[in-house]
mmJSON file of the N, C-alpha and C atoms, coordinates in Angstrom:
{"data_MODEL":{"atom_site":{
"group_PDB":["ATOM","ATOM","ATOM","ATOM","ATOM","ATOM","ATOM","ATOM","ATOM","ATOM","ATOM","ATOM","ATOM","ATOM","ATOM","ATOM","ATOM","ATOM","ATOM","ATOM","ATOM","ATOM","ATOM","ATOM","ATOM","ATOM","ATOM","ATOM","ATOM","ATOM","ATOM","ATOM","ATOM","ATOM","ATOM","ATOM","ATOM","ATOM","ATOM","ATOM","ATOM","ATOM","ATOM","ATOM","ATOM","ATOM","ATOM","ATOM","ATOM","ATOM","ATOM","ATOM","ATOM","ATOM","ATOM","ATOM","ATOM","ATOM","ATOM","ATOM","ATOM","ATOM","ATOM","ATOM","ATOM","ATOM","ATOM","ATOM","ATOM","ATOM","ATOM","ATOM","ATOM","ATOM","ATOM","ATOM","ATOM","ATOM","ATOM","ATOM","ATOM","ATOM","ATOM","ATOM","ATOM","ATOM","ATOM","ATOM","ATOM","ATOM","ATOM","ATOM","ATOM","ATOM","ATOM","ATOM","ATOM","ATOM","ATOM","ATOM","ATOM","ATOM","ATOM","ATOM","ATOM","ATOM","ATOM","ATOM","ATOM","ATOM","ATOM","ATOM","ATOM","ATOM","ATOM","ATOM","ATOM","ATOM","ATOM","ATOM","ATOM","ATOM","ATOM","ATOM","ATOM","ATOM","ATOM","ATOM","ATOM","ATOM","ATOM","ATOM","ATOM","ATOM","ATOM","ATOM","ATOM","ATOM","ATOM","ATOM","ATOM","ATOM","ATOM","ATOM","ATOM","ATOM","ATOM","ATOM","ATOM","ATOM","ATOM","ATOM","ATOM","ATOM","ATOM","ATOM","ATOM","ATOM","ATOM","ATOM","ATOM","ATOM","ATOM","ATOM","ATOM","ATOM","ATOM","ATOM","ATOM","ATOM","ATOM","ATOM","ATOM","ATOM","ATOM","ATOM","ATOM","ATOM","ATOM","ATOM","ATOM","ATOM","ATOM"],
"id":[1,2,3,4,5,6,7,8,9,10,11,12,13,14,15,16,17,18,19,20,21,22,23,24,25,26,27,28,29,30,31,32,33,34,35,36,37,38,39,40,41,42,43,44,45,46,47,48,49,50,51,52,53,54,55,56,57,58,59,60,61,62,63,64,65,66,67,68,69,70,71,72,73,74,75,76,77,78,79,80,81,82,83,84,85,86,87,88,89,90,91,92,93,94,95,96,97,98,99,100,101,102,103,104,105,106,107,108,109,110,111,112,113,114,115,116,117,118,119,120,121,122,123,124,125,126,127,128,129,130,131,132,133,134,135,136,137,138,139,140,141,142,143,144,145,146,147,148,149,150,151,152,153,154,155,156,157,158,159,160,161,162,163,164,165,166,167,168,169,170,171,172,173,174,175,176,177,178,179,180,181,182,183],
"type_symbol":["N","C","C","N","C","C","N","C","C","N","C","C","N","C","C","N","C","C","N","C","C","N","C","C","N","C","C","N","C","C","N","C","C","N","C","C","N","C","C","N","C","C","N","C","C","N","C","C","N","C","C","N","C","C","N","C","C","N","C","C","N","C","C","N","C","C","N","C","C","N","C","C","N","C","C","N","C","C","N","C","C","N","C","C","N","C","C","N","C","C","N","C","C","N","C","C","N","C","C","N","C","C","N","C","C","N","C","C","N","C","C","N","C","C","N","C","C","N","C","C","N","C","C","N","C","C","N","C","C","N","C","C","N","C","C","N","C","C","N","C","C","N","C","C","N","C","C","N","C","C","N","C","C","N","C","C","N","C","C","N","C","C","N","C","C","N","C","C","N","C","C","N","C","C","N","C","C","N","C","C","N","C","C"],
"label_atom_id":["N","CA","C","N","CA","C","N","CA","C","N","CA","C","N","CA","C","N","CA","C","N","CA","C","N","CA","C","N","CA","C","N","CA","C","N","CA","C","N","CA","C","N","CA","C","N","CA","C","N","CA","C","N","CA","C","N","CA","C","N","CA","C","N","CA","C","N","CA","C","N","CA","C","N","CA","C","N","CA","C","N","CA","C","N","CA","C","N","CA","C","N","CA","C","N","CA","C","N","CA","C","N","CA","C","N","CA","C","N","CA","C","N","CA","C","N","CA","C","N","CA","C","N","CA","C","N","CA","C","N","CA","C","N","CA","C","N","CA","C","N","CA","C","N","CA","C","N","CA","C","N","CA","C","N","CA","C","N","CA","C","N","CA","C","N","CA","C","N","CA","C","N","CA","C","N","CA","C","N","CA","C","N","CA","C","N","CA","C","N","CA","C","N","CA","C","N","CA","C","N","CA","C","N","CA","C","N","CA","C","N","CA","C"],
"label_alt_id":[null,null,null,null,null,null,null,null,null,null,null,null,null,null,null,null,null,null,null,null,null,null,null,null,null,null,null,null,null,null,null,null,null,null,null,null,null,null,null,null,null,null,null,null,null,null,null,null,null,null,null,null,null,null,null,null,null,null,null,null,null,null,null,null,null,null,null,null,null,null,null,null,null,null,null,null,null,null,null,null,null,null,null,null,null,null,null,null,null,null,null,null,null,null,null,null,null,null,null,null,null,null,null,null,null,null,null,null,null,null,null,null,null,null,null,null,null,null,null,null,null,null,null,null,null,null,null,null,null,null,null,null,null,null,null,null,null,null,null,null,null,null,null,null,null,null,null,null,null,null,null,null,null,null,null,null,null,null,null,null,null,null,null,null,null,null,null,null,null,null,null,null,null,null,null,null,null,null,null,null,null,null,null],
"label_comp_id":["MET","MET","MET","GLY","GLY","GLY","LEU","LEU","LEU","GLY","GLY","GLY","ASP","ASP","ASP","LYS","LYS","LYS","ILE","ILE","ILE","SER","SER","SER","ASN","ASN","ASN","LYS","LYS","LYS","ALA","ALA","ALA","GLN","GLN","GLN","GLU","GLU","GLU","ALA","ALA","ALA","ALA","ALA","ALA","GLY","GLY","GLY","LYS","LYS","LYS","ALA","ALA","ALA","LYS","LYS","LYS","GLU","GLU","GLU","SER","SER","SER","LEU","LEU","LEU","GLY","GLY","GLY","ASP","ASP","ASP","ALA","ALA","ALA","THR","THR","THR","ASN","ASN","ASN","ASN","ASN","ASN","GLU","GLU","GLU","LYS","LYS","LYS","LEU","LEU","LEU","GLN","GLN","GLN","ALA","ALA","ALA","GLU","GLU","GLU","GLY","GLY","GLY","ALA","ALA","ALA","ALA","ALA","ALA","ASP","ASP","ASP","GLN","GLN","GLN","ALA","ALA","ALA","ALA","ALA","ALA","ALA","ALA","ALA","LYS","LYS","LYS","ALA","ALA","ALA","LYS","LYS","LYS","GLN","GLN","GLN","ALA","ALA","ALA","GLY","GLY","GLY","GLU","GLU","GLU","HIS","HIS","HIS","VAL","VAL","VAL","LYS","LYS","LYS","ASP","ASP","ASP","ALA","ALA","ALA","SER","SER","SER","LYS","LYS","LYS","ASP","ASP","ASP","VAL","VAL","VAL","PHE","PHE","PHE","GLY","GLY","GLY","LYS","LYS","LYS"],
"label_asym_id":["A","A","A","A","A","A","A","A","A","A","A","A","A","A","A","A","A","A","A","A","A","A","A","A","A","A","A","A","A","A","A","A","A","A","A","A","A","A","A","A","A","A","A","A","A","A","A","A","A","A","A","A","A","A","A","A","A","A","A","A","A","A","A","A","A","A","A","A","A","A","A","A","A","A","A","A","A","A","A","A","A","A","A","A","A","A","A","A","A","A","A","A","A","A","A","A","A","A","A","A","A","A","A","A","A","A","A","A","A","A","A","A","A","A","A","A","A","A","A","A","A","A","A","A","A","A","A","A","A","A","A","A","A","A","A","A","A","A","A","A","A","A","A","A","A","A","A","A","A","A","A","A","A","A","A","A","A","A","A","A","A","A","A","A","A","A","A","A","A","A","A","A","A","A","A","A","A","A","A","A","A","A","A"],
"label_entity_id":["1","1","1","1","1","1","1","1","1","1","1","1","1","1","1","1","1","1","1","1","1","1","1","1","1","1","1","1","1","1","1","1","1","1","1","1","1","1","1","1","1","1","1","1","1","1","1","1","1","1","1","1","1","1","1","1","1","1","1","1","1","1","1","1","1","1","1","1","1","1","1","1","1","1","1","1","1","1","1","1","1","1","1","1","1","1","1","1","1","1","1","1","1","1","1","1","1","1","1","1","1","1","1","1","1","1","1","1","1","1","1","1","1","1","1","1","1","1","1","1","1","1","1","1","1","1","1","1","1","1","1","1","1","1","1","1","1","1","1","1","1","1","1","1","1","1","1","1","1","1","1","1","1","1","1","1","1","1","1","1","1","1","1","1","1","1","1","1","1","1","1","1","1","1","1","1","1","1","1","1","1","1","1"],
"label_seq_id":[1,1,1,2,2,2,3,3,3,4,4,4,5,5,5,6,6,6,7,7,7,8,8,8,9,9,9,10,10,10,11,11,11,12,12,12,13,13,13,14,14,14,15,15,15,16,16,16,17,17,17,18,18,18,19,19,19,20,20,20,21,21,21,22,22,22,23,23,23,24,24,24,25,25,25,26,26,26,27,27,27,28,28,28,29,29,29,30,30,30,31,31,31,32,32,32,33,33,33,34,34,34,35,35,35,36,36,36,37,37,37,38,38,38,39,39,39,40,40,40,41,41,41,42,42,42,43,43,43,44,44,44,45,45,45,46,46,46,47,47,47,48,48,48,49,49,49,50,50,50,51,51,51,52,52,52,53,53,53,54,54,54,55,55,55,56,56,56,57,57,57,58,58,58,59,59,59,60,60,60,61,61,61],
"pdbx_PDB_ins_code":[null,null,null,null,null,null,null,null,null,null,null,null,null,null,null,null,null,null,null,null,null,null,null,null,null,null,null,null,null,null,null,null,null,null,null,null,null,null,null,null,null,null,null,null,null,null,null,null,null,null,null,null,null,null,null,null,null,null,null,null,null,null,null,null,null,null,null,null,null,null,null,null,null,null,null,null,null,null,null,null,null,null,null,null,null,null,null,null,null,null,null,null,null,null,null,null,null,null,null,null,null,null,null,null,null,null,null,null,null,null,null,null,null,null,null,null,null,null,null,null,null,null,null,null,null,null,null,null,null,null,null,null,null,null,null,null,null,null,null,null,null,null,null,null,null,null,null,null,null,null,null,null,null,null,null,null,null,null,null,null,null,null,null,null,null,null,null,null,null,null,null,null,null,null,null,null,null,null,null,null,null,null,null],
"Cartn_x":[3.174,3.134,4.615,4.113,4.769,6.051,7.162,7.998,7.719,6.99,6.364,5.071,4.192,3.06,3.714,4.756,5.356,5.922,6.539,7.404,5.787,4.996,3.944,3.387,2.894,2.347,3.396,4.391,5.371,6.016,5.186,5.529,4.248,2.693,1.779,1.626,2.413,2.647,3.291,4.14,5.477,4.846,4.45,3.265,2.089,1.823,0.699,1.319,2.157,3.042,3.373,4.02,4.619,3.35,2.054,0.792,0.39,0.393,-0.051,1.334,2.242,3.18,2.875,3.047,2.234,1.591,0.237,-0.869,-0.885,-0.139,0.443,0.903,2.381,2.851,2.327,1.638,0.427,-0.841,-1.348,-2.353,-4.049,-3.285,-4.392,-4.833,-6.662,-6.89,-7.214,-7.177,-8.164,-6.721,-5.533,-4.282,-4.114,-4.246,-3.818,-4.643,-6.001,-7.061,-6.729,-6.46,-5.92,-4.8,-3.75,-2.511,-2.703,-3.194,-3.339,-4.417,-5.77,-6.277,-5.058,-4.236,-3.649,-2.843,-2.207,-1.601,-2.148,-3.58,-4.463,-4.86,-4.923,-5.176,-3.992,-2.664,-0.959,-1.313,-1.921,-1.198,-2.423,-3.569,-4.642,-4.137,-3.586,-3.188,-2.128,-1.219,-0.049,-0.231,-1.634,-2.17,-2.734,-3.745,-3.966,-3.068,-2.342,-0.995,0.232,0.115,0.872,-0.46,-1.594,-2.73,-2.184,-2.511,-2.096,-0.625,0.084,1.292,1.712,0.697,1.018,0.062,-0.811,-1.869,-0.792,-0.122,0.929,1.568,2.053,3.155,2.878,1.627,0.584,-0.049,-0.492,-0.865,-0.199,0.811,1.609,0.985,0.221,-0.648,-0.151],
"Cartn_y":[-14.556,-13.783,-13.456,-13.843,-14.063,-12.192,-12.628,-11.321,-10.16,-11.123,-10.072,-9.273,-10.185,-9.052,-8.189,-8.561,-7.364,-6.509,-6.315,-5.662,-4.886,-5.104,-4.61,-4.07,-4.198,-3.101,-2.091,-2.53,-1.243,0.049,-0.715,0.431,0.74,0.489,1.209,2.361,1.689,3.102,3.667,3.572,5.014,5.543,5.098,5.639,6.638,6.515,6.958,8.164,7.412,8.974,9.866,9.495,10.693,11.706,10.608,11.091,12.552,12.299,12.79,14.468,13.876,15.22,16.269,15.767,16.255,17.193,16.294,17.581,18.377,18.038,19.036,20.225,19.892,21.001,21.845,21.034,22.136,22.318,22.154,22.519,22.158,20.855,19.985,18.777,19.482,18.337,16.972,16.977,15.514,14.921,14.892,14.314,14.035,14.585,14.491,13.154,13.483,12.137,11.123,11.432,9.748,9.372,9.976,9.481,8.905,9.561,8.801,7.921,7.565,6.363,5.153,5.5,4.236,3.998,4.768,4.359,3.467,4.304,3.027,1.769,1.732,0.444,-0.203,0.045,-0.825,-1.696,-0.399,-0.718,-1.808,-1.725,-2.786,-4.371,-3.926,-5.286,-5.956,-5.182,-5.525,-6.271,-5.566,-6.397,-7.587,-7.655,-8.933,-10.11,-9.857,-10.374,-11.244,-9.908,-10.427,-11.344,-11.196,-12.272,-13.409,-13.469,-15.093,-15.474,-15.034,-15.438,-15.972,-14.765,-15.258,-16.764,-16.704,-17.507,-18.958,-19.219,-20.32,-20.29,-19.529,-19.753,-21.018,-20.187,-21.176,-21.903,-22.1,-23.553,-24.38,-23.545,-24.552,-24.905,-24.232,-24.421,-22.734],
"Cartn_z":[1.855,0.433,0.225,-0.966,-2.333,-2.408,-2.623,-3.054,-4.127,-5.097,-6.398,-5.276,-4.458,-3.974,-2.99,-2.016,-1.322,-1.732,-3.321,-4.641,-4.938,-5.236,-5.652,-5.143,-3.658,-2.868,-2.374,-1.897,-1.78,-2.937,-4.078,-5.388,-5.095,-5.0,-4.811,-3.758,-2.698,-1.649,-1.893,-2.748,-2.488,-4.079,-4.868,-5.973,-5.438,-4.31,-3.554,-2.74,-2.571,-1.685,-2.523,-3.283,-4.498,-5.113,-5.306,-5.673,-4.869,-3.72,-2.696,-2.593,-2.292,-2.149,-3.292,-4.875,-5.657,-5.558,-5.232,-4.81,-3.739,-2.643,-1.941,-2.358,-3.022,-3.857,-5.265,-5.568,-6.544,-6.025,-4.537,-4.344,-4.835,-5.052,-5.82,-4.879,-4.857,-3.595,-4.023,-4.968,-6.116,-5.784,-6.476,-6.443,-4.953,-4.145,-2.81,-2.06,-2.529,-2.147,-3.01,-4.303,-4.756,-4.46,-4.054,-3.293,-1.62,-1.101,0.22,-0.015,-0.703,-1.086,-1.293,-2.766,-3.34,-1.921,-1.119,0.055,1.218,1.48,2.18,1.944,-0.02,-0.201,-0.204,0.013,-0.275,1.43,1.572,3.246,3.993,2.859,3.224,2.717,1.629,1.097,2.128,2.583,3.747,4.285,5.398,6.211,6.425,4.97,4.991,3.977,4.025,3.698,5.161,5.921,7.257,8.034,8.109,8.822,8.317,6.839,6.139,6.417,6.473,7.112,8.212,9.141,10.291,11.129,10.017,10.434,9.568,8.321,8.188,9.249,9.711,10.779,12.236,12.095,13.673,13.178,12.05,12.08,10.807,10.424,9.391,8.057,7.612,6.353,5.589],
"occupancy":[1.0,1.0,1.0,1.0,1.0,1.0,1.0,1.0,1.0,1.0,1.0,1.0,1.0,1.0,1.0,1.0,1.0,1.0,1.0,1.0,1.0,1.0,1.0,1.0,1.0,1.0,1.0,1.0,1.0,1.0,1.0,1.0,1.0,1.0,1.0,1.0,1.0,1.0,1.0,1.0,1.0,1.0,1.0,1.0,1.0,1.0,1.0,1.0,1.0,1.0,1.0,1.0,1.0,1.0,1.0,1.0,1.0,1.0,1.0,1.0,1.0,1.0,1.0,1.0,1.0,1.0,1.0,1.0,1.0,1.0,1.0,1.0,1.0,1.0,1.0,1.0,1.0,1.0,1.0,1.0,1.0,1.0,1.0,1.0,1.0,1.0,1.0,1.0,1.0,1.0,1.0,1.0,1.0,1.0,1.0,1.0,1.0,1.0,1.0,1.0,1.0,1.0,1.0,1.0,1.0,1.0,1.0,1.0,1.0,1.0,1.0,1.0,1.0,1.0,1.0,1.0,1.0,1.0,1.0,1.0,1.0,1.0,1.0,1.0,1.0,1.0,1.0,1.0,1.0,1.0,1.0,1.0,1.0,1.0,1.0,1.0,1.0,1.0,1.0,1.0,1.0,1.0,1.0,1.0,1.0,1.0,1.0,1.0,1.0,1.0,1.0,1.0,1.0,1.0,1.0,1.0,1.0,1.0,1.0,1.0,1.0,1.0,1.0,1.0,1.0,1.0,1.0,1.0,1.0,1.0,1.0,1.0,1.0,1.0,1.0,1.0,1.0,1.0,1.0,1.0,1.0,1.0,1.0],
"B_iso_or_equiv":[0.0,0.0,0.0,0.0,0.0,0.0,0.0,0.0,0.0,0.0,0.0,0.0,0.0,0.0,0.0,0.0,0.0,0.0,0.0,0.0,0.0,0.0,0.0,0.0,0.0,0.0,0.0,0.0,0.0,0.0,0.0,0.0,0.0,0.0,0.0,0.0,0.0,0.0,0.0,0.0,0.0,0.0,0.0,0.0,0.0,0.0,0.0,0.0,0.0,0.0,0.0,0.0,0.0,0.0,0.0,0.0,0.0,0.0,0.0,0.0,0.0,0.0,0.0,0.0,0.0,0.0,0.0,0.0,0.0,0.0,0.0,0.0,0.0,0.0,0.0,0.0,0.0,0.0,0.0,0.0,0.0,0.0,0.0,0.0,0.0,0.0,0.0,0.0,0.0,0.0,0.0,0.0,0.0,0.0,0.0,0.0,0.0,0.0,0.0,0.0,0.0,0.0,0.0,0.0,0.0,0.0,0.0,0.0,0.0,0.0,0.0,0.0,0.0,0.0,0.0,0.0,0.0,0.0,0.0,0.0,0.0,0.0,0.0,0.0,0.0,0.0,0.0,0.0,0.0,0.0,0.0,0.0,0.0,0.0,0.0,0.0,0.0,0.0,0.0,0.0,0.0,0.0,0.0,0.0,0.0,0.0,0.0,0.0,0.0,0.0,0.0,0.0,0.0,0.0,0.0,0.0,0.0,0.0,0.0,0.0,0.0,0.0,0.0,0.0,0.0,0.0,0.0,0.0,0.0,0.0,0.0,0.0,0.0,0.0,0.0,0.0,0.0,0.0,0.0,0.0,0.0,0.0,0.0],
"pdbx_formal_charge":[null,null,null,null,null,null,null,null,null,null,null,null,null,null,null,null,null,null,null,null,null,null,null,null,null,null,null,null,null,null,null,null,null,null,null,null,null,null,null,null,null,null,null,null,null,null,null,null,null,null,null,null,null,null,null,null,null,null,null,null,null,null,null,null,null,null,null,null,null,null,null,null,null,null,null,null,null,null,null,null,null,null,null,null,null,null,null,null,null,null,null,null,null,null,null,null,null,null,null,null,null,null,null,null,null,null,null,null,null,null,null,null,null,null,null,null,null,null,null,null,null,null,null,null,null,null,null,null,null,null,null,null,null,null,null,null,null,null,null,null,null,null,null,null,null,null,null,null,null,null,null,null,null,null,null,null,null,null,null,null,null,null,null,null,null,null,null,null,null,null,null,null,null,null,null,null,null,null,null,null,null,null,null],
"auth_seq_id":[1,1,1,2,2,2,3,3,3,4,4,4,5,5,5,6,6,6,7,7,7,8,8,8,9,9,9,10,10,10,11,11,11,12,12,12,13,13,13,14,14,14,15,15,15,16,16,16,17,17,17,18,18,18,19,19,19,20,20,20,21,21,21,22,22,22,23,23,23,24,24,24,25,25,25,26,26,26,27,27,27,28,28,28,29,29,29,30,30,30,31,31,31,32,32,32,33,33,33,34,34,34,35,35,35,36,36,36,37,37,37,38,38,38,39,39,39,40,40,40,41,41,41,42,42,42,43,43,43,44,44,44,45,45,45,46,46,46,47,47,47,48,48,48,49,49,49,50,50,50,51,51,51,52,52,52,53,53,53,54,54,54,55,55,55,56,56,56,57,57,57,58,58,58,59,59,59,60,60,60,61,61,61],
"auth_comp_id":["MET","MET","MET","GLY","GLY","GLY","LEU","LEU","LEU","GLY","GLY","GLY","ASP","ASP","ASP","LYS","LYS","LYS","ILE","ILE","ILE","SER","SER","SER","ASN","ASN","ASN","LYS","LYS","LYS","ALA","ALA","ALA","GLN","GLN","GLN","GLU","GLU","GLU","ALA","ALA","ALA","ALA","ALA","ALA","GLY","GLY","GLY","LYS","LYS","LYS","ALA","ALA","ALA","LYS","LYS","LYS","GLU","GLU","GLU","SER","SER","SER","LEU","LEU","LEU","GLY","GLY","GLY","ASP","ASP","ASP","ALA","ALA","ALA","THR","THR","THR","ASN","ASN","ASN","ASN","ASN","ASN","GLU","GLU","GLU","LYS","LYS","LYS","LEU","LEU","LEU","GLN","GLN","GLN","ALA","ALA","ALA","GLU","GLU","GLU","GLY","GLY","GLY","ALA","ALA","ALA","ALA","ALA","ALA","ASP","ASP","ASP","GLN","GLN","GLN","ALA","ALA","ALA","ALA","ALA","ALA","ALA","ALA","ALA","LYS","LYS","LYS","ALA","ALA","ALA","LYS","LYS","LYS","GLN","GLN","GLN","ALA","ALA","ALA","GLY","GLY","GLY","GLU","GLU","GLU","HIS","HIS","HIS","VAL","VAL","VAL","LYS","LYS","LYS","ASP","ASP","ASP","ALA","ALA","ALA","SER","SER","SER","LYS","LYS","LYS","ASP","ASP","ASP","VAL","VAL","VAL","PHE","PHE","PHE","GLY","GLY","GLY","LYS","LYS","LYS"],
"auth_asym_id":["A","A","A","A","A","A","A","A","A","A","A","A","A","A","A","A","A","A","A","A","A","A","A","A","A","A","A","A","A","A","A","A","A","A","A","A","A","A","A","A","A","A","A","A","A","A","A","A","A","A","A","A","A","A","A","A","A","A","A","A","A","A","A","A","A","A","A","A","A","A","A","A","A","A","A","A","A","A","A","A","A","A","A","A","A","A","A","A","A","A","A","A","A","A","A","A","A","A","A","A","A","A","A","A","A","A","A","A","A","A","A","A","A","A","A","A","A","A","A","A","A","A","A","A","A","A","A","A","A","A","A","A","A","A","A","A","A","A","A","A","A","A","A","A","A","A","A","A","A","A","A","A","A","A","A","A","A","A","A","A","A","A","A","A","A","A","A","A","A","A","A","A","A","A","A","A","A","A","A","A","A","A","A"],
"auth_atom_id":["N","CA","C","N","CA","C","N","CA","C","N","CA","C","N","CA","C","N","CA","C","N","CA","C","N","CA","C","N","CA","C","N","CA","C","N","CA","C","N","CA","C","N","CA","C","N","CA","C","N","CA","C","N","CA","C","N","CA","C","N","CA","C","N","CA","C","N","CA","C","N","CA","C","N","CA","C","N","CA","C","N","CA","C","N","CA","C","N","CA","C","N","CA","C","N","CA","C","N","CA","C","N","CA","C","N","CA","C","N","CA","C","N","CA","C","N","CA","C","N","CA","C","N","CA","C","N","CA","C","N","CA","C","N","CA","C","N","CA","C","N","CA","C","N","CA","C","N","CA","C","N","CA","C","N","CA","C","N","CA","C","N","CA","C","N","CA","C","N","CA","C","N","CA","C","N","CA","C","N","CA","C","N","CA","C","N","CA","C","N","CA","C","N","CA","C","N","CA","C","N","CA","C","N","CA","C","N","CA","C","N","CA","C"],
"pdbx_PDB_model_num":[1,1,1,1,1,1,1,1,1,1,1,1,1,1,1,1,1,1,1,1,1,1,1,1,1,1,1,1,1,1,1,1,1,1,1,1,1,1,1,1,1,1,1,1,1,1,1,1,1,1,1,1,1,1,1,1,1,1,1,1,1,1,1,1,1,1,1,1,1,1,1,1,1,1,1,1,1,1,1,1,1,1,1,1,1,1,1,1,1,1,1,1,1,1,1,1,1,1,1,1,1,1,1,1,1,1,1,1,1,1,1,1,1,1,1,1,1,1,1,1,1,1,1,1,1,1,1,1,1,1,1,1,1,1,1,1,1,1,1,1,1,1,1,1,1,1,1,1,1,1,1,1,1,1,1,1,1,1,1,1,1,1,1,1,1,1,1,1,1,1,1,1,1,1,1,1,1,1,1,1,1,1,1]
}}}
């Protein structure tokens, strides 16, 4: 996983948390859901990158 990907994924996760928190504060269910979806997408990308990194460690490619 490149450093740029890591930063991008963390930024997306942080933005999702902020969006979800704002939705909580304003009682906006749509914003809460969007924030949760953004976080889930970022975590899925991170998990995929971790799998790729682990396979490189095991197989050396």
